[in-house]
C-alpha positions as CSV (number, residue, x, y, z in Angstrom):
1,M,105.7,80.7,53.0
2,K,104.8,80.8,49.3
3,I,101.9,78.8,47.9
4,V,103.2,76.5,45.1
5,A,100.3,74.1,44.6
6,V,96.5,74.0,45.2
7,D,95.2,70.5,44.7
8,P,91.5,69.7,44.7
9,I,91.1,65.9,45.2
10,Y,87.8,64.2,44.4
11,L,87.0,61.1,46.5
12,R,83.9,58.8,46.1
13,M,82.6,55.4,46.9
14,P,82.4,52.9,44.1
15,E,78.6,53.2,44.0
16,I,76.5,56.3,45.0
17,S,72.9,55.8,46.2
18,T,70.0,58.2,46.8
19,A,70.3,57.6,50.6
20,A,70.7,60.9,52.5
21,D,74.3,60.0,53.4
22,G,76.8,62.8,52.9
23,T,79.8,60.5,53.3
24,Q,79.5,58.9,49.8
25,D,81.8,61.4,48.1
26,T,83.7,64.5,49.0
27,L,86.2,67.1,47.8
28,L,89.5,67.5,49.7
29,V,91.8,70.4,49.2
30,R,95.6,70.2,49.7
31,I,97.7,73.4,49.7
32,R,101.5,73.0,49.4
33,T,104.2,75.6,50.1
34,D,107.8,76.2,49.1
35,R,108.8,75.1,52.7
36,G,107.4,71.6,52.2
37,L,104.5,72.2,54.5
38,E,101.0,71.3,53.4
39,G,97.5,71.9,54.7
40,W,94.3,70.0,54.2
41,G,90.7,71.1,54.0
42,E,87.3,69.7,52.9
43,C,84.3,71.1,51.1
44,D,80.9,69.7,52.1
45,A,79.0,70.2,48.8
46,S,78.6,68.6,45.4
47,P,82.3,67.8,44.9
48,L,82.6,68.1,41.1
49,V,80.6,71.4,41.1
50,S,83.0,72.7,43.8
51,L,86.0,71.4,41.9
52,A,85.1,73.5,38.9
53,A,85.5,76.6,41.1
54,Y,89.2,75.7,41.4
55,C,89.9,75.3,37.7
56,C,87.3,77.0,35.6
57,P,88.8,79.4,33.0
58,M,88.5,83.1,33.8
59,S,85.4,84.7,32.3
60,H,86.1,88.2,33.5
61,G,87.3,90.0,36.7
62,N,84.6,88.5,38.9
63,I,85.1,84.9,37.7
64,I,88.7,83.9,38.5
65,N,89.1,80.4,39.9
66,I,90.4,79.8,43.4
67,R,93.7,78.1,42.4
68,E,94.6,81.2,40.3
69,S,93.8,83.5,43.2
70,L,96.1,81.6,45.6
71,L,99.1,80.4,43.6
72,G,102.2,82.4,44.4
73,E,100.7,84.1,47.4
74,T,102.4,84.4,50.7
75,V,100.8,82.9,53.8
76,D,102.5,83.2,57.2
77,T,100.0,84.6,59.7
78,P,96.2,84.5,60.4
79,N,95.9,87.9,58.7
80,D,97.3,86.3,55.5
81,V,94.6,83.7,55.7
82,R,91.9,86.4,56.1
83,R,93.4,88.5,53.3
84,L,93.4,85.5,50.9
85,H,89.8,84.6,51.9
86,A,88.7,88.1,50.9
87,K,90.7,88.1,47.7
88,A,89.4,84.7,46.5
89,L,85.8,85.5,47.3
90,R,86.1,88.9,45.5
91,N,87.8,87.3,42.5
92,G,85.2,84.6,42.3
93,S,82.1,86.7,43.3
94,D,80.2,85.6,40.2
95,I,80.9,81.9,40.8
96,Q,77.7,80.7,42.5
97,Q,79.5,77.9,44.4
98,I,82.4,80.1,45.6
99,D,81.7,80.1,49.3
100,H,81.1,76.3,49.4
101,A,84.1,75.6,47.3
102,Y,86.5,78.0,49.1
103,S,85.7,76.4,52.5
104,G,88.3,73.6,51.7
105,A,91.0,76.1,50.8
106,D,90.3,78.2,53.9
107,I,90.5,75.2,56.2
108,A,93.7,74.1,54.5
109,L,95.3,77.6,55.0
110,W,94.5,77.6,58.7
111,D,96.0,74.1,58.9
112,L,99.1,75.4,57.2
113,V,99.6,78.4,59.4
114,G,98.9,76.4,62.6
115,K,101.6,73.9,61.6
116,S,104.0,76.6,60.7
117,L,103.6,78.5,64.0
118,G,103.2,75.4,66.1
119,Q,99.8,76.6,67.4
120,P,96.3,74.9,67.4
121,V,93.9,76.7,65.1
122,Y,91.4,77.5,67.9
123,R,94.2,79.7,69.4
124,L,94.9,81.4,66.1
125,L,91.2,82.2,65.9
126,G,91.3,83.9,69.3
127,G,90.1,81.0,71.5
128,R,91.7,80.7,75.0
129,M,91.1,77.1,75.6
130,P,89.7,74.0,73.8
131,H,86.2,72.9,74.8
132,P,85.4,69.2,75.3
133,K,83.2,67.7,72.6
134,K,80.9,64.7,72.9
135,P,81.1,62.6,69.8
136,Y,77.9,61.1,68.5
137,A,77.0,58.5,66.0
138,S,75.1,59.9,63.0
139,V,72.9,57.3,61.1
140,L,69.8,57.1,59.0
141,F,66.5,55.7,60.5
142,G,66.0,52.2,59.4
143,D,63.2,51.4,56.9
144,T,61.1,50.1,59.8
145,P,61.0,50.7,63.6
146,E,62.4,47.2,64.0
147,E,65.4,48.0,61.8
148,T,65.9,51.3,63.7
149,L,65.9,49.4,67.0
150,R,68.7,47.1,65.7
151,V,70.8,50.0,64.5
152,A,70.4,51.8,67.9
153,Q,71.3,48.6,69.8
154,R,74.5,48.3,67.7
155,I,75.4,51.9,68.4
156,Q,74.8,51.4,72.1
157,S,77.0,48.3,72.1
158,Q,79.8,50.4,70.6
159,G,79.8,52.7,73.6
160,F,78.4,55.8,72.1
161,L,76.9,58.3,74.6
162,A,74.9,60.1,71.9
163,A,73.4,59.3,68.5
164,K,71.5,61.2,65.8
165,F,68.9,59.4,63.7
166,G,67.6,61.1,60.6
167,W,66.0,61.1,57.2
168,G,64.9,57.7,55.9
169,P,61.2,57.1,56.3
170,L,60.6,59.8,58.9
171,G,57.8,62.1,57.8
172,K,56.7,59.8,55.0
173,K,53.6,58.4,56.7
174,D,51.7,59.6,59.8
175,A,52.4,60.7,63.3
176,E,52.2,57.2,64.8
177,W,54.8,56.0,62.3
178,D,57.2,58.9,63.2
179,V,56.8,58.2,66.9
180,A,57.4,54.5,66.4
181,L,60.7,55.3,64.7
182,V,61.8,57.6,67.5
183,R,60.6,55.2,70.2
184,A,62.7,52.4,68.6
185,A,65.8,54.6,68.6
186,R,65.4,55.5,72.2
187,E,64.7,51.9,73.2
188,G,67.8,50.7,71.4
189,L,70.1,53.4,72.9
190,G,68.8,53.0,76.4
191,S,67.8,55.8,78.8
192,K,71.2,57.4,79.4
193,A,72.4,58.2,75.9
194,E,71.5,61.4,74.2
195,L,69.2,61.1,71.2
196,M,68.9,63.7,68.4
197,V,66.4,63.5,65.5
198,D,67.2,64.9,62.0
199,A,63.9,65.4,60.2
200,G,65.5,66.2,56.9
201,W,63.1,69.0,55.9
202,A,60.2,66.5,56.3
203,W,57.5,69.1,57.0
204,G,58.4,71.9,54.6
205,R,56.8,75.1,56.0
206,D,54.2,73.3,58.2
207,V,54.8,74.8,61.6
208,E,51.8,73.0,63.1
209,T,53.1,69.6,62.2
210,V,56.5,70.4,63.7
211,L,54.9,71.5,66.9
212,D,52.9,68.3,67.0
213,R,55.9,66.0,66.4
214,A,58.1,67.9,68.9
215,R,55.4,67.4,71.5
216,R,55.2,63.6,70.7
217,F,59.0,63.2,70.5
218,S,59.5,64.9,73.8
219,A,58.4,61.8,75.6
220,Y,61.7,60.1,74.4
221,Q,64.1,62.7,75.8
222,V,65.1,64.1,72.4
223,T,68.0,66.7,72.7
224,W,67.1,68.5,69.5
225,L,64.8,68.2,66.4
226,E,67.0,69.1,63.4
227,E,65.9,70.8,60.2
228,P,62.2,70.0,60.4
229,L,61.5,72.8,57.8
230,F,63.0,73.8,54.5
231,P,66.3,75.6,54.6
232,D,64.8,78.9,53.4
233,A,61.8,78.7,55.8
234,I,63.4,81.4,58.1
235,P,60.1,83.1,59.0
236,E,58.5,79.8,59.9
237,Y,61.5,78.9,62.1
238,G,61.0,82.2,63.8
239,E,57.3,81.4,64.4
240,L,58.2,78.0,65.6
241,A,60.6,79.4,68.2
242,R,58.1,81.9,69.4
243,R,55.5,79.1,70.0
244,K,58.0,77.2,72.2
245,P,58.2,73.7,70.8
246,A,58.5,70.9,73.3
247,V,61.9,69.9,71.8
248,P,64.6,72.4,71.0
249,I,65.1,73.2,67.3
250,A,68.4,72.9,65.4
251,A,69.2,74.0,61.9
252,G,71.7,76.1,59.9
253,E,74.1,73.7,58.2
254,N,72.8,74.8,54.8
255,A,73.9,78.4,55.4
256,A,76.4,79.0,52.6
257,T,77.2,82.6,53.6
258,L,77.7,84.6,56.7
259,R,74.5,86.5,56.0
260,A,72.5,83.3,55.7
261,A,73.8,82.2,59.1
262,E,72.8,85.5,60.6
263,N,69.3,85.1,59.3
264,Y,69.0,81.7,61.1
265,I,70.2,83.3,64.3
266,D,68.4,86.7,64.2
267,Q,65.2,85.7,62.5
268,G,65.0,81.9,62.9
269,E,65.8,82.1,66.7
270,L,67.2,78.6,66.7
271,S,68.2,76.8,69.9
272,F,71.1,75.0,68.2
273,V,72.9,76.7,65.4
274,Q,74.7,74.2,63.1
275,I,77.0,76.3,61.0
276,D,79.2,74.0,58.8
277,A,82.7,75.3,58.2
278,G,82.9,73.1,55.1
279,R,80.0,75.0,53.5
280,I,80.1,78.6,54.7
281,G,83.5,79.6,53.3
282,G,85.8,78.1,56.0
């Protein structure tokens, strides 16, 4: 198949707020071929910044946009997808957003090849079987424990077996406030559903506070405590792991390159590694 079109498509809600809600806008990528097949992908980053990586004019040999790198290329096999990944990242190596932005194209190319070969992508990637996934609701903490309780009760009534509460007012006051929010989430979900907490970098580099909150939250059967520290606080994540927090630690979705992901695993020693295919290059 020959690539005949690379279409970045910007979507947004009518109004964008400061709430830590990543579903307010996005960049989709559609790649079309001369056989009439098309693949779709998504970039999880600032959409208009990523879009620029698809159409910015060439500055020199290390700043060539993604569309120019892909148009006219042949894509028939997984090796073609990998070849084009290497080409586009090499051509755009001085575009700071290149890994984030190329994620959408890479996902779209895997989609294309899977459709062409009649194979699921997990098999093209070398997987032998699909693994069941438990879907979970992902919401913000309410502005108060009472509002958080109502949100959790609604999620429970919808039949979810797991939910993640995050950001909002967590970490904005004291320990008792944080515990009240988590307690309300657990009360609303009931005792059987899994509860995850996304701290949204609330405690910066403060390992002691994270250890304290993990100990307090453990009373409410929290599956993981997500991103309690800054994304670049890799040494602090490592220290946290060595001190064995009462709740397992999750992080990694901010890794924009393979090397950054390896740092989280090797030095951060996370219990749950949350690499995002829409950010790390596909």
